[in-house]
C-alpha positions as CSV (number, residue, x, y, z in Angstrom):
1,X,50.4,79.5,-1.1
2,X,47.0,80.6,-2.3
3,X,43.8,79.2,-0.8
4,X,41.4,76.8,-2.6
5,X,39.1,74.0,-1.3
6,X,41.3,71.4,-3.2
7,X,44.2,72.5,-0.9
8,X,42.2,71.5,2.2
9,X,41.2,68.2,0.9
10,X,44.9,67.5,0.5
11,X,46.2,69.1,3.7
12,X,43.4,69.8,6.2
13,X,43.9,67.3,9.1
14,X,46.2,65.0,7.2
15,X,45.1,61.4,8.1
16,X,47.6,58.7,9.2
17,X,48.9,56.6,6.3
18,X,46.8,53.7,4.9
19,X,46.0,52.2,1.5
20,X,42.8,54.2,1.2
21,X,44.5,57.5,2.1
22,X,47.5,56.8,-0.3
23,X,45.1,55.8,-3.1
24,X,43.0,59.0,-2.8
25,X,46.1,61.2,-2.7
26,X,47.3,59.5,-6.0
27,X,43.9,60.0,-7.5
28,X,43.7,63.7,-6.6
29,X,47.2,64.4,-8.0
30,X,46.3,62.7,-11.3
31,X,43.2,64.7,-11.7
32,X,43.4,66.9,-14.8
33,X,41.4,69.6,-13.1
34,X,43.0,72.9,-14.1
35,X,42.2,74.3,-10.6
36,X,44.7,72.0,-9.1
37,X,47.3,73.2,-11.5
38,X,46.7,76.8,-10.0
39,X,48.1,75.5,-6.8
40,X,51.7,74.7,-7.6
41,X,52.9,74.9,-3.9
42,X,50.2,72.7,-2.7
43,X,50.6,70.2,-5.5
44,X,54.4,70.2,-4.8
45,X,53.9,69.5,-1.1
46,X,51.3,66.9,-1.8
47,X,53.6,65.1,-4.2
48,X,56.2,64.8,-1.5
49,X,54.0,62.3,0.1
50,X,53.8,60.2,-3.1
51,X,57.5,60.0,-4.0
52,X,59.8,57.5,-2.3
53,X,62.3,60.0,-1.3
54,X,63.3,61.7,1.9
55,X,61.3,64.9,2.6
56,X,63.4,66.8,5.2
57,X,61.1,68.7,7.5
58,X,63.3,71.9,7.8
59,X,63.0,72.3,4.1
60,X,59.3,71.7,4.1
61,X,58.8,74.1,7.0
62,X,60.9,76.7,5.2
63,X,59.3,76.4,1.7
64,X,55.6,75.9,2.6
65,X,55.4,77.0,6.4
66,X,54.9,80.7,5.8
67,X,52.2,80.2,3.3
68,X,50.4,77.5,5.3
69,X,50.6,79.6,8.5
70,X,48.5,82.3,6.8
71,X,45.5,80.0,6.3
72,X,43.0,79.1,9.0
73,X,43.9,75.5,8.7
74,X,47.3,75.9,10.0
75,X,47.4,79.5,11.2
76,X,47.5,80.8,14.7
77,X,44.4,81.7,16.8
78,X,42.3,84.3,15.0
79,X,44.0,84.0,11.7
80,X,42.1,86.0,9.0
81,X,42.8,83.2,6.5
82,X,43.1,83.4,2.6
83,X,40.7,83.2,-0.4
84,X,39.0,80.0,-0.5
85,X,40.0,79.1,3.1
86,X,37.9,76.9,5.5
87,X,35.0,78.9,7.1
88,X,35.6,77.9,10.8
89,X,37.6,80.3,13.0
90,X,40.9,79.1,14.3
91,X,40.7,78.8,18.1
92,X,42.3,76.8,20.9
93,X,45.4,76.2,19.0
94,X,43.9,74.1,16.3
95,X,46.2,75.5,13.6
96,X,49.2,74.6,15.5
97,X,48.0,71.0,16.2
98,X,47.3,70.6,12.6
99,X,50.8,71.8,11.7
100,X,52.1,69.3,14.2
101,X,50.1,66.6,12.5
102,X,51.6,67.6,9.1
103,X,55.1,67.2,10.7
104,X,54.2,63.7,11.9
105,X,53.0,62.7,8.5
106,X,56.3,63.9,7.0
107,X,58.1,61.9,9.7
108,X,56.2,58.8,8.9
109,X,56.7,59.2,5.2
110,X,60.4,59.5,5.8
111,X,60.4,56.3,8.0
112,X,58.6,54.3,5.3
113,X,61.0,55.7,2.6
114,X,64.2,54.6,4.8
115,X,62.6,51.3,5.5
116,X,62.6,50.7,1.7
117,X,66.3,51.4,1.2
118,X,67.8,50.3,4.5
119,X,67.9,46.9,6.2
120,X,69.8,48.2,9.3
121,X,70.7,51.8,10.3
122,X,72.0,53.3,13.3
123,X,69.6,55.0,15.7
124,X,71.7,58.2,15.7
125,X,71.9,58.2,11.9
126,X,68.1,57.6,11.6
127,X,67.5,60.5,14.0
128,X,69.6,62.8,11.8
129,X,67.6,61.8,8.6
130,X,64.3,62.4,10.4
131,X,65.5,65.6,12.0
132,X,64.4,64.4,15.4
133,X,66.2,63.5,18.7
134,X,66.6,59.8,19.6
135,X,63.6,59.7,22.0
136,X,61.3,61.2,19.3
137,X,62.6,58.9,16.8
138,X,62.0,55.8,18.9
139,X,58.5,57.1,19.7
140,X,57.6,57.7,16.0
141,X,59.0,54.4,15.0
142,X,57.3,52.6,17.8
143,X,53.8,54.1,16.9
144,X,54.2,53.0,13.3
145,X,55.3,49.5,14.3
146,X,52.2,49.2,16.6
147,X,50.0,50.4,13.7
148,X,51.7,47.9,11.4
149,X,52.7,50.5,9.0
150,X,56.3,49.4,9.0
151,X,58.3,46.5,10.5
152,X,61.3,47.4,12.7
153,X,63.2,46.2,15.8
154,X,65.4,48.4,17.9
155,X,68.6,47.2,19.5
156,X,69.0,49.8,22.1
157,X,72.4,48.6,23.6
158,X,73.8,48.5,20.1
159,X,71.9,51.7,18.9
160,X,70.7,49.8,15.7
161,X,67.4,49.7,14.0
162,X,66.6,46.6,12.0
163,X,64.0,46.9,9.2
164,X,64.4,43.2,8.0
165,X,61.1,41.4,8.4
166,X,61.4,37.7,9.0
167,X,58.8,35.8,7.0
168,X,56.6,33.9,9.6
169,X,55.8,31.4,6.9
170,X,59.5,30.5,6.5
171,X,59.7,30.0,10.3
172,X,56.7,27.7,10.2
173,X,58.4,25.6,7.4
174,X,61.7,25.5,9.2
175,X,60.0,24.3,12.4
176,X,58.1,21.6,10.5
177,X,61.3,20.5,8.9
178,X,63.1,20.5,12.2
179,X,60.3,18.4,13.8
180,X,60.3,16.0,10.8
181,X,64.0,15.7,11.0
182,X,63.7,14.9,14.8
183,X,61.1,12.3,14.2
184,X,63.4,10.7,11.4
185,X,66.3,10.6,13.7
186,X,64.2,9.0,16.5
187,X,63.1,6.3,14.0
188,X,66.7,5.8,12.9
189,X,67.8,5.4,16.3
190,X,65.0,2.9,17.2
191,X,65.6,1.0,14.1
192,X,69.4,0.8,14.9
193,X,68.6,-0.4,18.4
194,X,66.3,-3.1,17.0
195,X,68.9,-4.2,14.5
196,X,71.6,-4.3,17.1
197,X,69.3,-6.3,19.4
198,X,68.6,-8.8,16.6
199,X,72.3,-9.0,15.8
200,X,73.1,-9.7,19.5
201,X,70.3,-12.6,19.7
202,X,71.7,-14.0,16.5
203,X,75.2,-14.1,17.8
204,X,74.0,-15.5,21.0
205,X,72.1,-18.4,19.3
206,X,75.3,-19.1,17.2
207,X,77.4,-19.4,20.3
208,X,74.8,-21.7,21.9
209,X,74.8,-23.9,18.9
210,X,78.6,-24.0,18.8
211,X,78.7,-25.0,22.4
212,X,76.3,-27.9,22.0
213,X,78.2,-29.1,19.0
214,X,81.4,-29.2,21.0
C-alpha cells in the first residue's frame, strides 16, 4: 500500500463513529481527486466502512495488514515508513495501538451492520461474525450501547442479543392510554354504584308507600 497524505487522513488514528466522521469519510471518497485514485488499496479499505456489509477482520488483516505495517502509522517501533508517510517516528508501540484501533473500528462497523439486518441473534453466532470471543463481543457491544451508537440488550442466561429498540414514545402513549382507561373504569364503577343506590332508594320508597296504602 503506497504512502500518501490522503491515506493518513483516512486511516491515521481512525476516530470512533459519529455523523461528522461518517460524513467526512463519504465526502473524501466522493472526491474526484486523481491522487486518491492512485491509492486503490487505501480506497478499498476506506469503502469497507461506508458499505453496510460485514467486513471480516481476518480478511482485512490479510489483505491490508502487510502494507499498513510498513508505514509509520501502523508499523512497529522504528519503522522506516513509506513515501508520503507521516514525519513522526514510531515509538512506544504507537503503531500497534493504531492497528488495534483500526480493528476496533472494523468490529464497530460490523456490529452496526448486524444491527441493521438482525432483530435477535445468539451471542455465540454474533461472536463468530465479529471474529471475537464472547467476552470481547460483550465488551465491544456494551461500549457502543453506552456511546449510543447502537441499541442492544443482552440476555446472558439465554445467550441472546436483542437489537429491537422499543419506542419510548409508544410506551408513553400506552401508559397514558392505560391511565385514561383506569380513570374511565373508576368513573363507570362510581356511576354504577350511584345508580344502584338510587335504585335501592326508589325501591324502598315504593315499599313504604305500598305499606301505608295497605
